[in-house]
N, C-alpha and C positions, 0 to 999 in steps of 0.2 A: 259912064264915070269920067270925071275930069282927069285929063292926062297931066302929068307934071305937077301933081299936088305937092305943095311944100309943107314941111313939118312946122307946126306952130306950137305956141305955149299950151293951148288947150289940149291938143293931141298928146303932147308930152305928159301932161298931168294925167290924162285918162290912161295912157299906157303904163305909167308908173303905178296907178291904182290897180290895174290888172295884175302887174307883177307883184305888188304887195299882197294882193288877195291870194295869189298862187303860193307865195312864200308862207303866209299865215296858215293857209290850209295844209300845206305840206308838213310844217313843223308842229302844228297843233299847239302853239303857244296860247291861243285863245280858242274858245268854243266856236264851231262853225257858224252858228246863228249869230253869235256876238260879232264875228268878223263881218258877216253880211250887214248887220245893223250899223257897224262902224263905217262901212263903205257908203251906206245910205246917207249917213250924217255928213260925211266928207263931201259927197256929191252935192248935197243940199247947200252946204256952206260955200262951196266953190261955184255954185250956180251952174253946174254942168247940165242939169236938167231943170226946166222951169218949175217953180215951187208948186204950181197947180197940178203938175203931173208927177211930182216926186213920190206921192203915196198911193197913186192909183193902182200900183201892183197889188195892194192888199184887197182891192175890190175887183181885180181882173178876172176874166173868165177862167184862166188856168187855176187860180187859187180856189175859186168856188167849185170847179170841177173836181179838184183833188179832195176837197173837204167832203163833197157828196160821195165820192168813191170810197173814202174811209168809212163813212157812215153805212153805206151799203155792205161793205165787207164785214163790219161789226155785227150787222143784222144776221148775216149768214153764220157768223161764228156763234152768236148768242143762242141761236135756235139749234145748234148742234148739227147743221147740215154737213159740215166737214168732218164731224165725228164718225161718220160712216165710211170715211175714206180708207182707213186702215184695213177693214174687212174686205172692202171692194178691191183694193190693190192686192191683198193677199190671195183672194179668190182667183183673180185674173192671172197672177203670176204662177200659181200652182207649185209654189215652193222652190222654183228655179231662180238662182241668184241673178243671172243676167236678165231674165224676164222680169224679175221683181224690180230691178233698177230701172228697166225700160218703162214699166207701167207707172212707177212712182214719178219718174221724170215727165212722162206724158201728161199725167193728171195735174201735177203742179204747174207745168208749162201752160196748159190750157186754162187753168184757174187764174194764172197771173195775167192773162189777156184782159181780164175785166176787174182786177183788183190791183192795188199798189203792191209792188214787189216785196218790200219789207214786211207788209202785212201777211202776204202768202207764206213767206218764210217763217214768221212767228206762228201762224196757225198750223203749219205742217211739221214743226219741230216735234211736238208731242206725238203726232202721227208716226213720224219716222222712229221715234223712241219706242212706240208700241210695236211697230213692225220688227225693230231690232230685238226686243224682248221676246217676241213670239218665235222668231226664226233663229236667234243666236248670231245673226249677222252684225258685226261691229258697226257702230254709228258712223265711223269714218269712211266706211265703204258706201254709205248711203247719202250723206249730207252734201258732199261736194257736187256730185252729179245732179242732185235735186236743186241745189242753189244755181248751178249753171243753167239749167232748163227753166227755172223761174225767171232769170234775166232774159233768156231768149224768148220765152212766152210773152213777156211784157211788150215785145215788139209787134205782136199780132194786131193790136188796136191802138188808137190814139189816147186811150186812158190807162194803158198797162203800166206806164212809168212816167215819172215827172217830166223828163225832157220832151216827150211827145205831147203831153198835155200843154206844155209851155209853147210849143212851136207856133200855133196859130196866133197867140198873143204877140210873139216876137215878130211874126210876119206882119201883123197890123202896125207895129211901131216902125218896122223897116220901110213899109210902103210910104210912110210920111216923109222919109228922107231920101227916096229914090231920085236920081238925077232926072231932069226934064227929058221927056221922050221915052223913058223906060216904062215897060209894061208893069202894072202892079201885080203882085203875087196873089194867087187865089188861096183861100184857106184849104187845108187838107182835111177831108171828111173822115169820119170815125173809122171806117174799115179800108181806107185807101192803102194802108200799109200791110194789110193782111197777107197778100202774096209774099211780100218780103219776109214778114215774120214767120210765115209757114215754112219757107225755105230755111230760115235760120234754126227753127225748132227741129225740123227734120235732120238738119246737119248735126245739131247737138245730140239728138237721140242716137243717131248712127255713131257718133264719136264715142259716146259713153258706152254704147252696146259693144262695139268691136274693139275699142282701144283702151277702155278703162283699166283692164288688167295690166296693160303696159305702162300707162302714165299715172295710175293711182298710187297712193302711199304704199310703201313696202315696209311692213312692220311684222314683228313676231306674232302680233295678235291676229294675223290673217286667218288663223284657224278659228273656227266658229267658237264664240264665247258662250259661256253658261250664264246668260243674263235673263233668264225667265223670271216672271214675277216673283216666284218663291225664292229666287236666288239674288234678289236685288241687293241684299246686304253684301254678297260676295263682290259685286261690282264696286260698291263704295269702299270696301276693304282694299281691293286691288288698286284703286285710283287714288283714294284719299287717306288710306290707312284708318278708316272709320270702321272698327270691327268690334265684335263681341256680342254680348246679350244685354237685355235691359233688366235691371234689378231695382228693388225698392228697399230703401233704408230709412230707419227712424233715427233722428239725432237725439242721443241720450244727454241727460243733464251734464254729465262730466265731459262731453265731447269738446275738442279744441275748436270746433266750428261754431259753437254757440257765441252769438254776438258779432260774428263776422258777416260781411255782405257777400252776396253771390260773386261779385267781381273779385273780392279778396280771396275767396275760396278757389275760384278758377285760376288765380295767379299762382297758387301753390303747386309745387312739383308733384307729379303723379296723380293730380286730380282728374277724374274721368269727365266725360261729357255729361253735364247736368241738363237733362231734357225737360223735367217737370218738377213742380214743387207743390206741397199741400200744407197749409197752415190752418188749423181748425177745419172749417168746412170749405175753405177756399182752395180749390185745386186749379192749376193752370200750367200750360206749356210755357216754355221760354221764360223762366223767372227773371224779373228785373235785375239789372246789374247792382242796384243799390238796395235790394231787398235784404233785410237782416234775418239770419237764420236763428231760430230759437229752439229751446229744448222741446221735443215733441214734433218738430217739423219733419215732414216726410219728403225724401228726395228720390226722384226717378232718374237713374243714371244709366249710361251705356258704356260698355268696355269689356275686355276679356275677363272671364270669370275669376281666374286666380288673382289677377291684378286688383279687381274690385274688392274681393274678400280681404286681401292684404290691406288695401286702403281703408276699408271699413274698420278693420281691427285697430289700425294706427289712430284713426280719428274717433274711436269709440262710437261706432254706429251699429245699430241692430238690424240685421237682415229680416225682412218680412217675406217669407217664401210665398210664391204664387201671386205676388203683386196684388194684394186684395184691394188696394185703392187706385192703382194706376192701370191695371189690366184693361179695363174698358177704354181708357184714353189711348193706350198704345195699340188698340186694335187696328190692323192695317187698313180696314175700310174707313177709319176715321182720321188717322194720322200717319205720318211717316217721314222719310227723308226724300228730298227732291233737289234736282239741279235746276239752276236758272241762269240765263246769260244776260249780261247788261247790254242793251241795245244803244245805238249812237245817240238817241234822243233822250236817254235816261237822265233824270235829275240827280241820280246817285253819283254820276261821274264827277271826280274831283273831291268827293267827300270821303271822310274816314268811316269805316264800318261802324265804329261806336257812335258817330254823329247821326246815324240814320235812326237810331232808337227803335229798331224793328220789334224788339221784345215788347215795348210799351205800346207802340202804335198798332201792331198787328198780332202780337202773340206768337211770332216765329223767331227762331234763333238761327244765327249763321254759324255753321260748324266748320266750314273750310272755304278757302278762296283759291281758285286755280287760274293761273295766267301762263299760257303756253306750256312749258315743261316744268313750271314752278308751282308747288302746292304749299299753302300756309294753313296751319291749324292753330299755332300758338300766336299770341299777341295779335289777334285778329282786329281788335278794336282800333289799333293804330294804323291799319293798312288803308291806303288810299285806293279807291276804286277807279278803274279805267274802263273805257269802252272795250267790250268783248270779254271782260272777266267772267268767269263762271263761279257762281256762289252756290254753296250747298246749304240748304235750309232744313230745319226740322220744325214741325208743328202740325196742327190740325189742318186737314185739307180745306176746310171751310175758311180758316184764317188765311191760308196760302192763296186761295182764290180771291179773297177780298183784297189782299195785297197786290196780286197780279192785275187787278182791275185798274190800278193806277198806271200800268204800262211802263214802270221804271225797270222792270225785268221781264224776261220771257221765260216761262217755265218749260224746260225741255222734257222733264219726266212726265209720263202720262199718269194722271191721277184722277180720282173720282170728282166730278163737278156737279154740284147740286143746282146750279143756277140756270142750266140750259133750258130753254123754253121750247121743247120739242113740239108742243102743240101748236106753235106758231110757224112751223116749217112751211105749210102751204102759202101763208101770207108773205113770208120772206121770199120764197121762190117766185111768187106771182109778181111782186113789185120789183124784184130784181130783173125779171124777164121784161116787165113793162119798160123799165129804164133803158134796157138794151134795145128794145124794139123801137122806142121813140128816137133813140140816137141813130138808129139805122134807117128808118123809113120816113121819119117826119122832117119838117123843116125847122124844128125847134133847135135853138142853140144847145150845144152839148151840156153846159151847166144846168140849163132848165130841165133837160131830159133826165139827167142823173138826179137832180133834186126832187123830181116828181116821184121817182122810186124811193128815195130816202124819206120823203114826207109820208108816203104810203106806209112804210114800215113804222114810222113814229105814230101815225094815227091808229094803226091796228094793234099796237102794243108789242110789236116785235122788239122795239127798243124804247126806253124812256128818253126824255130830252137830256137828262143828266148823263145817261150812257152815251148819247150821241156826242155830247161835249167831250167826254172821256175818249171817244173813238178817234177824235181829231188829233193828229200829231202836230201840235202848235209849233214845235221847233222847226219842222219841215215847212210849215206855212210861213213863218218869219224868215227862214232862210231864202225861200223862193221870192217872196214879195220884196224883201230888202235888196236882193241882188238884181232884180229886173231893171231898176234904173241904171245899173252899171252897163248892162247890155245896150240900153238906149244911148248912154253917153258914148260908148264905143262906136256906135253907128252915127249919131247926130254930130259928133265932133269932127268926123272925118278920119278918125284913127283907123277904123276898119278899112276904109278906102285906101289910106296911105300904106298900111301894111300889105294889102293886096297888090298895090302898085309895085312896092319894093320887092315882094316875093317873086312876082312875075318877071321883074327886071333881072333878078338873079337866075331864075330858072330858064329864061329865054322862051323860045317857041317850042312848047312841049304839048303833046296830045292832051285833050280834055281828060281822058281817063287817068293820065299821070298826075294831073293837078288834083283830081278827085282822090287819088290814092294818097297824095301828100296831105290833103285836108283830113282824110280819115285817120291817118297816123298821128298827125298833130293833135287832133281832138282826143284821140285815145290816150296820148301822153298827158294831156290836161286832166282827163278823167281818172287817171291812175293816182294823181296827187291831190286833187280837189274833188268836191262833190260833182256828181253827174249833172246836177242842176247848174252849178257854176260853169262847168265845161260847155254846156249847151248855150247858156246866156252869153258867154264871151265869144264862142265860135260860130254861132249861126249868123250874126251880122258879118263876120269875116267871110263866111262861106258865100253869102250873097254877093259881096263885093268881089270875091275871086271870080264868081261866075260872070258878073257884069264886065270885068276887065278882060276875061278870056272869051267873051261871047258864048258862054255856056248857059245852061238852063238854071236860073236861080233857085227854082223849087227843088231840082235834083240835088244841087249843092247843099241847100238848107236841110234836106232830109238826110243826106249822108252825114252831115255834122251832128244832127239830132240823134241818129241811130248810133253813131260812133261814140257819143257821150255815155252810152250805156255799156261800152265795150271794155269792161273791167272785170276780169275773171281771176285776178291775182292779189288784190290788196283789199284791206278792210276799209278803205275809203268808200267802197261800195257797201251800203248798209246791209245787203243780203249776206255778203261774206263776213261782215262784222258779227252777224248773228250766229253763223254756223262754225266759224273758225275755233271758238272756245270749246263748245261741247265736243267737237271731234279732235281737238288738240292738233290742228294742222300747223305744220311749220311753214315758214316762208318758202323753203325749197319745194315742199310738196305742192303748195299753191302755184308757184311758178312753173313747175314741171307739167302740171295738168292744164294750167291756164294759157301758156304761150301758144300752143297749137290751136286752141280754141279761138284766141283773139286774132290770130293770123287768118284762119278760115272765115271768121266773122267779117273782117274787113273786105276780103275778096267777094263774099256773098252779097254784102250790101251794095258794093259798087256795081256788080253785075246785075243784081235784081232791080236796083233803082233805075238803071238805064233801060232795062227791059220793060218795066212797069210804067215809067213816066216818060 
């Protein structure tokens, strides 16, 4: 590295863009993928990266590998492979809470080694819900340890999370800008990080097994809850005040409701939850907001018995005992109430509930919205949806499954799914195993190995092509591909070398391990306020320049920065925690209390293990 490097206009511009990216990610004034696209355009206009290389991130090995991993994970999900996980975990745990948490964490940690972390969290949320309902153990006792071990398990291979998939692409670009005489960095193969990941996962399992009672949430609900399948209504009653029984009423000709729309009726005081409607031979869940009620219309409603009967008397409605029209529709095997969390990549974020038109699009109704310790049941149509919100739906399970296929929400409640292709399990497992074997023992590039398995699933009917498109999280793809040029600009402009030079000048003559510790802490701070992808893209070039300036090993420094980019166990900028924070209603204090010790141990382990292994 050149000594005495002077700060120039190009470096200043690049460092300002890094700072602006950090601020925009922190305050969430714009969507993360929009921020990344904005940086891409600015870098192109400023010519910080040559035009012919500006968009190569979209065709980079990292992006293709992530897409293939998403398709492989969707294949396992569609065949119901992970549907057996709840019974397996319960059988191994033998009813003991500590053993149950240990087994759940171990299984999810190992699965996350070969699947994207957010996908594993989404797949295992219903599994945890089923375990909670069978054992009476509250969800908040299960989800945080599960999420922590999903993140730790992602470090077992180079495909477990986005920063590790990105590393080899970043190394390729860094090699082009190395000073003369410096040795080029070798790519990191698929399982090179496995010893490090194994040490991290074992640390997490031990932490949650021995210390979870001390650092976990302290709530009145610590006593086992009665949330068995037959008592699901009691859970929704306690959490959302959704209580009572379902009744069927006929609207008489003299009723005040005749001629009013469903939206107008729902705005009236004391109106219960209207779950279904029948006009003539047309019966459906989630009546449209603009549907007009006529004489003879049948309404299926939910509420306390006395309140419903009083409401029916005031509005001139006739009770139809036994629900002759709606009883088959309300059968728990066909329909019910379910919770769903809004993930970071959802298109619903920033929209009002009424703008989603879920009743017309899917036939499901939103009954409540939960955000932290706030629950809204009234005036829902005007509520703006945010990342991590929990929505309470009612509708047919088939309609809920169709809506969930768009991946704008992740259903937490375990419910019957008709679409699982269990007869394709052998093909799914065979091609998944083939992809992993090719990545391990062949000389094929990682994206080709993973795409081989994905193509096998497509050709054998495990997934359709349309389902493969749905499986890809395009927001993640755009975020990564658009930010990659920022990393190139940080390196090629000399900004990374200048920062490394100035940091070393301030620190003076310090041991290599102290510099690695500073690098890990700085990367962790970046990861807390921006995406782990952004933290890796910015910090890996910095790490290599730190190593060159201090005569350290660039590969070790790059790996420490890559692994530290995933060291976020406290904030919802980590997509895994964004998924589990809402359903378990974790407060910031609870996340910080459990996350700080984990993050400190994580930093120590990666520094020790990287130096031992590499």
